[in-house]
C-alpha positions in Angstrom: -47.3 -9.0 -14.7 -45.8 -5.6 -13.9 -44.0 -5.1 -10.6 -45.7 -3.0 -8.1 -42.6 -2.6 -5.9 -41.7 0.9 -5.1 -38.1 2.1 -4.6 -37.2 3.3 -1.2 -37.5 7.0 -1.1 -34.8 9.3 0.3 -37.1 10.4 3.1 -37.5 6.8 4.2 -33.7 6.3 4.2 -33.2 9.5 6.2 -36.0 8.7 8.6 -34.6 5.2 9.3 -31.2 6.7 9.9 -29.6 4.9 7.0 -26.7 6.4 5.2 -26.3 5.2 1.6 -22.5 5.0 1.5 -20.4 3.2 -1.2 -17.3 1.2 -0.2 -15.1 -0.1 -3.1 -13.1 -3.2 -2.6 -9.4 -3.1 -3.7 -7.3 -6.2 -3.2 -3.5 -6.5 -3.4 -2.1 -10.0 -3.8 1.6 -10.1 -3.0 3.5 -13.4 -3.2 4.4 -14.9 0.2 8.0 -13.8 -0.3 7.0 -10.1 -0.8 4.0 -10.0 1.6 5.8 -8.4 4.5 7.2 -5.7 2.3 3.8 -5.2 0.7 2.1 -4.7 4.1 4.7 -2.2 5.2 4.4 -0.3 1.9 0.6 -0.3 2.2 0.7 0.9 5.8 3.0 3.8 4.9 0.9 4.6 1.8 -2.3 4.7 3.8 -0.8 6.7 6.7 0.0 9.4 4.1 -3.7 9.6 3.0 -5.6 10.3 6.2 -8.4 12.2 4.5 -9.9 9.2 2.7 -11.6 6.6 5.0 -10.0 3.2 4.3 -10.2 0.0 6.3 -8.7 -3.4 6.0 -11.7 -5.6 5.0 -10.0 -8.9 4.6 -6.8 -10.8 5.2 -6.3 -14.2 3.8 -3.8 -16.5 2.1 -4.0 -19.0 -0.7 -1.4 -21.4 -2.2 1.1 -18.8 -3.2 -0.2 -15.3 -2.3 -1.4 -13.3 0.7 -4.6 -11.4 -0.1 -5.2 -8.0 1.5 -8.6 -6.5 0.7 -9.2 -2.8 1.4 -12.5 -1.0 1.6 -12.2 2.5 0.3 -15.1 4.6 1.2 -16.2 6.7 -1.8 -18.7 8.6 0.3 -22.4 9.1 0.4 -24.3 8.2 -2.8 -25.5 11.8 -3.3 -21.9 13.1 -2.9 -20.7 10.6 -5.6 -23.5 11.7 -8.0 -22.2 15.3 -7.9 -18.5 14.4 -7.8 -18.0 16.0 -4.4 -14.4 16.6 -3.3 -14.5 13.6 -0.9 -15.6 11.2 -3.7 -12.9 12.5 -6.1 -10.3 12.1 -3.4 -11.3 8.5 -2.8 -11.2 7.8 -6.6 -7.7 9.4 -6.7 -6.6 7.2 -3.8 -7.8 4.1 -5.7 -5.9 5.2 -8.8 -2.7 5.7 -6.7 -3.1 2.3 -5.1 -3.3 0.8 -8.5 -0.3 2.8 -9.8 2.0 2.8 -6.9 1.4 -0.8 -5.7 1.2 -2.3 -9.2 3.9 -4.9 -8.4 1.4 -6.5 -5.9 -1.3 -7.1 -8.5 -4.0 -4.7 -7.3 -7.5 -5.4 -8.5 -11.1 -4.5 -7.7 -12.6 -7.1 -5.5 -15.9 -7.8 -3.7 -15.7 -7.2 0.0 -15.8 -10.3 2.1 -18.8 -11.2 4.2 -18.4 -9.9 7.7 -18.8 -13.4 9.1 -16.0 -14.8 6.9 -12.6 -15.8 8.4 -10.8 -13.2 6.3 -13.1 -10.4 7.5 -12.9 -11.5 11.1 -9.1 -11.5 11.0 -9.0 -8.0 9.4 -11.5 -6.7 12.0 -9.3 -8.0 14.8 -6.2 -6.4 13.3 -8.1 -3.1 12.9 -9.6 -3.2 16.4 -6.4 -4.2 18.2 -3.4 -2.7 16.4 -1.4 -2.9 19.6 -1.7 -6.7 19.7 -1.1 -7.3 16.0 -0.1 -4.9 13.3 -1.1 -5.5 9.7 2.5 -6.3 8.9 2.7 -9.0 11.6 -0.6 -10.5 10.5 0.5 -10.6 6.9 3.9 -12.1 7.9 2.1 -14.8 9.8 -0.3 -15.5 6.9 2.7 -15.7 4.5 4.2 -18.4 6.7 1.0 -20.5 6.6 0.9 -23.1 4.0 
């Protein structure tokens, strides 16, 4: 039986106020011993790149590593299709993260669910930087376990 489902048309997206934006997950996984240095390096790195929207999407720890997941906004789907300058800048930033933070095992990652503990911790750090910097949060995670 053939599917009769129709794809959502651009006019429906626009009318509903939806923006079709792509966020790419990039995770670095420093060891517990290098986690604080990684957080400081990442903070300095991202401060130097204010043109590309990046947010901390997840902070977690496992047995031997601290996991820092970033959401790099590539831009609107239509901008990505035509390789707009914003989309190219985001792609270049991802390449620089992979190159310059290679010692912290960068990799593409799925973004955590908003209700997960790692996403909630990251949201708290992003919303209240005066209470807890990313470096302090990572330092505390590195001490857990």
